C-alpha positions as CSV (number, residue, x, y, z in Angstrom):
1,M,13.3,2.7,-9.0
2,L,15.0,0.2,-6.7
3,V,15.9,-2.2,-9.6
4,H,17.0,0.7,-11.9
5,A,19.2,2.2,-9.2
6,L,21.1,-1.1,-8.8
7,I,21.9,-1.7,-12.5
8,R,25.6,-2.3,-12.7
9,E,27.9,-0.9,-15.4
10,D,27.6,-4.3,-17.2
11,G,23.8,-4.0,-17.3
12,T,23.1,-6.7,-14.6
13,V,21.4,-6.5,-11.2
14,G,22.3,-9.1,-8.6
15,A,19.3,-10.6,-6.8
16,D,21.2,-10.9,-3.5
17,E,21.9,-7.1,-3.5
18,L,18.4,-6.4,-4.7
19,Y,16.8,-8.4,-1.8
20,T,19.3,-7.0,0.8
21,V,18.6,-3.3,-0.1
22,A,14.9,-3.9,-0.5
23,N,14.7,-5.4,3.1
24,A,16.7,-2.4,4.4
25,L,14.1,-0.1,2.9
26,G,11.2,-2.1,4.5
27,M,10.2,-4.1,1.4
28,S,9.4,-7.8,1.7
29,D,10.9,-10.5,-0.5
30,Q,7.4,-11.1,-1.9
31,Q,7.2,-7.5,-3.1
32,V,10.6,-7.9,-4.8
33,R,9.6,-11.1,-6.5
34,L,6.4,-9.6,-7.8
35,C,8.3,-6.5,-9.1
36,V,10.9,-8.7,-10.9
37,R,8.2,-10.8,-12.5
38,R,6.4,-7.7,-13.8
39,L,9.6,-6.2,-15.1
40,V,10.5,-9.4,-16.9
41,A,6.9,-9.7,-18.3
42,E,7.1,-6.1,-19.6
43,G,10.4,-7.0,-21.4
44,R,12.5,-4.5,-19.4
45,F,14.8,-7.2,-18.0
46,T,15.7,-10.9,-18.6
47,H,16.2,-13.2,-15.7
48,E,18.8,-16.0,-15.1
49,G,19.0,-18.2,-12.1
50,R,16.9,-18.7,-9.0
51,G,16.5,-17.0,-5.6
52,R,19.3,-14.8,-4.3
53,K,21.8,-16.3,-6.8
54,A,19.8,-15.0,-9.8
55,E,20.8,-12.1,-12.0
56,L,18.7,-9.6,-14.0
57,H,19.9,-8.3,-17.3
58,A,18.6,-4.9,-18.5
59,T,17.3,-4.9,-22.0
60,A,18.5,-2.3,-24.5
61,G,15.2,-0.4,-24.2
62,T,15.6,-0.1,-20.5
63,T,19.2,1.2,-20.9
64,R,18.0,3.8,-23.5
65,A,15.1,4.9,-21.3
66,L,17.6,6.0,-18.6
67,A,19.5,8.3,-21.0
68,P,17.0,11.2,-21.2
69,N,17.0,11.5,-17.4
70,A,20.8,11.9,-17.4
71,D,20.3,14.7,-20.1
72,F,17.8,16.5,-17.9
73,L,20.0,16.3,-14.8
74,R,23.0,17.6,-16.7
75,H,20.9,20.5,-17.9
76,A,19.7,21.2,-14.4
77,F,23.2,21.5,-13.1
78,R,24.2,23.7,-16.1
79,Q,21.3,26.0,-15.1
80,D,22.5,26.0,-11.5
81,A,26.0,26.9,-12.6
82,G,24.6,29.8,-14.7
83,S,25.9,28.3,-17.9
84,A,22.5,27.7,-19.6
85,P,20.9,31.2,-19.6
86,W,17.5,31.6,-21.1
87,D,17.4,33.1,-24.6
88,G,13.8,34.4,-24.2
89,V,12.4,31.8,-26.6
90,W,9.3,29.8,-25.8
91,H,9.0,26.4,-27.5
92,L,5.5,25.2,-28.4
93,A,4.1,21.9,-29.6
94,A,0.6,21.4,-30.9
95,F,-1.1,18.1,-32.0
96,A,-4.4,16.9,-33.3
97,V,-4.5,13.2,-32.9
98,P,-7.9,11.6,-33.9
99,E,-10.2,9.8,-31.4
100,S,-9.3,6.5,-33.1
101,A,-5.8,6.9,-31.8
102,R,-6.8,7.9,-28.3
103,A,-4.0,5.8,-26.6
104,A,-1.3,7.5,-28.7
105,R,-2.9,10.9,-28.0
106,D,-3.0,10.4,-24.3
107,T,0.6,9.1,-24.2
108,L,1.8,12.1,-26.2
109,R,0.1,14.5,-23.9
110,E,1.6,12.8,-20.8
111,T,5.0,12.9,-22.5
112,L,4.8,16.6,-23.2
113,V,4.1,17.3,-19.5
114,R,6.9,14.9,-18.4
115,L,9.3,16.9,-20.7
116,G,8.4,20.1,-19.0
117,G,5.4,21.3,-21.0
118,A,2.4,23.2,-19.7
119,P,-1.0,23.2,-21.4
120,L,-2.0,26.5,-23.0
121,Q,-5.1,25.4,-24.9
122,G,-6.5,22.0,-26.0
123,G,-3.6,20.2,-27.8
124,L,-1.1,23.1,-27.4
125,Y,1.8,23.0,-24.9
126,V,4.6,25.3,-24.1
127,C,8.1,24.7,-22.7
128,A,10.9,27.1,-21.8
129,N,13.7,24.8,-23.0
130,P,14.5,23.4,-26.5
131,W,12.6,20.1,-26.3
132,E,12.1,19.4,-30.0
133,P,14.3,16.3,-30.3
134,Y,12.6,14.6,-27.4
135,V,9.1,15.6,-28.6
136,E,9.7,14.4,-32.1
137,E,11.2,11.1,-30.9
138,A,8.1,10.5,-28.8
139,A,5.8,11.4,-31.7
140,H,7.6,9.1,-34.1
141,R,7.5,6.2,-31.6
142,L,3.7,6.7,-31.2
143,G,3.0,7.1,-34.9
144,A,1.8,10.6,-34.4
145,H,4.5,12.7,-36.0
146,G,2.3,13.7,-38.9
147,A,-0.1,15.3,-36.4
148,L,2.6,17.3,-34.6
149,T,3.3,21.0,-35.1
150,L,6.4,22.6,-33.6
151,L,7.0,26.4,-33.3
152,T,8.9,29.0,-31.2
153,T,8.1,32.5,-30.2
154,T,9.5,35.3,-28.1
155,D,6.1,36.9,-27.7
156,L,3.9,34.7,-25.5
157,R,0.7,36.1,-23.9
158,R,-2.0,34.6,-21.9
159,G,-4.9,37.0,-21.4
160,D,-3.2,40.2,-20.3
161,T,-0.1,38.4,-18.9
162,R,3.0,38.5,-20.9
163,E,5.9,39.1,-18.4
164,P,7.8,35.7,-18.6
165,A,8.3,35.1,-14.8
166,E,4.6,35.8,-14.2
167,L,3.6,33.5,-17.1
168,A,5.8,30.8,-15.5
169,R,4.1,31.3,-12.1
170,R,0.7,30.9,-13.7
171,L,1.5,28.0,-16.0
172,W,3.5,25.6,-13.7
173,P,2.9,24.5,-10.0
174,L,6.1,26.2,-8.7
175,Q,5.2,25.9,-5.0
176,E,4.5,22.2,-5.3
177,I,7.8,21.7,-7.1
178,A,9.7,23.8,-4.5
179,D,8.2,21.7,-1.7
180,R,9.5,18.5,-3.3
181,Y,13.0,20.1,-3.4
182,H,12.8,21.1,0.3
183,R,12.0,17.5,1.1
184,L,14.9,16.3,-1.0
185,S,17.3,18.6,0.9
186,R,15.9,17.3,4.2
187,I,16.5,13.7,3.2
188,A,19.9,14.3,1.6
189,Q,21.5,16.2,4.6
190,P,21.6,13.4,7.2
191,R,22.8,11.0,4.6
192,L,25.5,13.3,3.5
193,A,26.6,13.5,7.2
194,R,26.9,9.7,7.3
195,L,28.8,9.5,4.0
196,T,31.3,12.2,5.0
197,G,31.7,11.1,8.6
198,P,34.6,9.1,9.9
199,G,32.8,5.8,10.4
200,G,32.9,3.0,7.8
201,L,29.8,2.0,5.9
202,P,29.2,-1.5,4.4
203,S,28.3,-1.9,0.8
204,S,24.7,-2.7,1.6
205,A,24.4,0.7,3.5
206,L,25.9,2.6,0.5
207,L,23.5,0.9,-1.9
208,T,20.6,1.7,0.4
209,I,21.5,5.4,0.6
210,A,22.0,5.4,-3.2
211,V,18.5,4.1,-3.8
212,E,16.9,6.5,-1.2
213,L,18.6,9.4,-2.9
214,A,17.8,8.3,-6.4
215,A,14.1,7.8,-5.5
216,E,13.9,11.2,-3.9
217,L,15.7,12.9,-6.7
218,T,13.3,11.3,-9.2
219,R,10.3,12.4,-7.0
220,A,11.6,16.0,-7.1
221,M,12.7,16.2,-10.7
222,E,10.0,14.4,-12.6
223,P,7.4,17.1,-12.3
224,D,10.0,19.9,-12.6
225,P,9.9,21.6,-16.0
226,L,13.5,22.9,-15.3
227,L,12.6,26.5,-16.0
228,P,15.5,28.8,-16.4
229,P,16.6,30.7,-13.3
230,Q,15.3,33.9,-14.9
231,L,11.8,32.5,-14.6
232,L,12.0,31.2,-11.1
233,P,11.6,32.9,-7.6
234,Q,15.0,33.2,-6.0
235,P,16.6,31.6,-4.1
236,W,15.2,28.5,-5.8
237,P,15.3,25.4,-3.5
238,G,16.1,23.1,-6.4
239,T,19.6,24.6,-6.7
240,R,20.3,23.9,-3.0
241,A,18.9,20.4,-3.2
242,R,21.0,19.5,-6.2
243,E,24.0,20.8,-4.4
244,H,23.4,18.4,-1.5
245,I,22.8,15.5,-4.0
246,A,26.1,16.3,-5.8
247,R,28.0,16.1,-2.6
248,C,26.3,12.9,-1.7
249,W,27.0,11.3,-5.0
250,A,30.7,12.3,-4.9
251,A,31.0,10.8,-1.4
252,L,29.2,7.6,-2.5
253,Y,31.5,7.2,-5.5
254,E,34.6,7.8,-3.4
255,R,33.6,5.3,-0.7
256,D,32.5,2.5,-3.0
257,R,35.4,0.6,-4.4
258,G,33.6,-2.5,-5.6
259,E,34.1,-3.7,-9.2
260,A,30.4,-4.2,-9.6
261,R,29.2,-0.8,-8.5
262,P,25.9,0.4,-9.8
263,A,26.1,2.4,-13.1
264,L,24.1,5.1,-11.2
265,F,27.2,5.8,-9.0
266,R,29.4,6.6,-12.1
267,L,26.6,8.4,-14.0
268,Y,25.7,10.8,-11.2
269,A,29.3,11.2,-10.1
270,D,30.3,12.1,-13.7
271,I,27.4,14.6,-14.0
272,T,28.3,16.3,-10.7
273,R,32.0,16.5,-11.5
274,E,31.1,18.1,-14.9
275,A,29.1,20.7,-13.0
276,A,31.9,21.3,-10.5
277,G,34.3,21.8,-13.3
278,R,32.1,24.4,-15.0
279,V,31.8,26.3,-11.7
280,T,35.6,26.2,-11.2
281,R,36.3,27.5,-14.7
C-alpha cells in the first residue's frame, strides 16, 4: 500500500520519499528493502539505482490493477450522491471448476467476494451491482470462462426471506463493514484538521498523511460490497467517512504543488471533484 500510494504520475516511485514516509510511519529501512525486493521479484516494479537515489518503475500490470479500485470508489461516491439508485436487479455468478484446476477455482471464488459477492450456495454468488465485466475479465484471465454462468433476477429468496434489505443484512457482514468506516472517520478527522489549518506542512508530512488515508480507505472499502443505499441501514457510516476522505484529498491536492506528486493525489482529487459536481448539479 505504501509503495502504491507513492506512485507518481509518470509511474515512478522515488526511494528517498519511500524511505522517508516509511520511517514516519514507524517502518524500518530493512522492511522497505524487503518489500521492494518482493515487488520486483513479483514483476510489479522494475528497479534502477541504489539506496535512496534509486527509482522504482511500475509495470503495466501494476498500473492496470489500480484502475478497478478507482471505478469502485467512483461508484461509491455516485451512490452517496444519490445518482446510482438500485434498479432492484440481483446479479448472480455460478461456476463449476474441476478439482484439477483448484488454484483457478479458489482465486475465482476470492475474486467474486472481493467484487462484492456473497455466497448463496456452493459455487453460486450474488451481487447487488452489475459486476459482469469484472467477473468475466477474471474468469478469462484464470482460464475458467467456460465454467462460468451469469444471470440476473428480481426475485431472490433465501428460505422465507425475500425482502431486499433483510436479504442484504443476512448475506453481508454489515456491522463489521460499518465499524471499519467508523474507524476511517476517526482517523480522517484529525488529519483533515491539520490539512485545513493555518500551519504549513512539509512534503513528507503530506505524503505520510496520504499513505495513512489511502491505507485506511482500502481497509474500509475492500470488504465493502458497495450495496445500494436502499439496502443499507441509515444513516450509513460509509457515506460520512467518504465525505471526510473527499475533503482530505481536496486539501492534499490543494497544498501539494510539487511536479512529482503521487498519481493518487490527482486520481482521488478528480474522483471527489466529480462527486462534488454531481451534488452541485
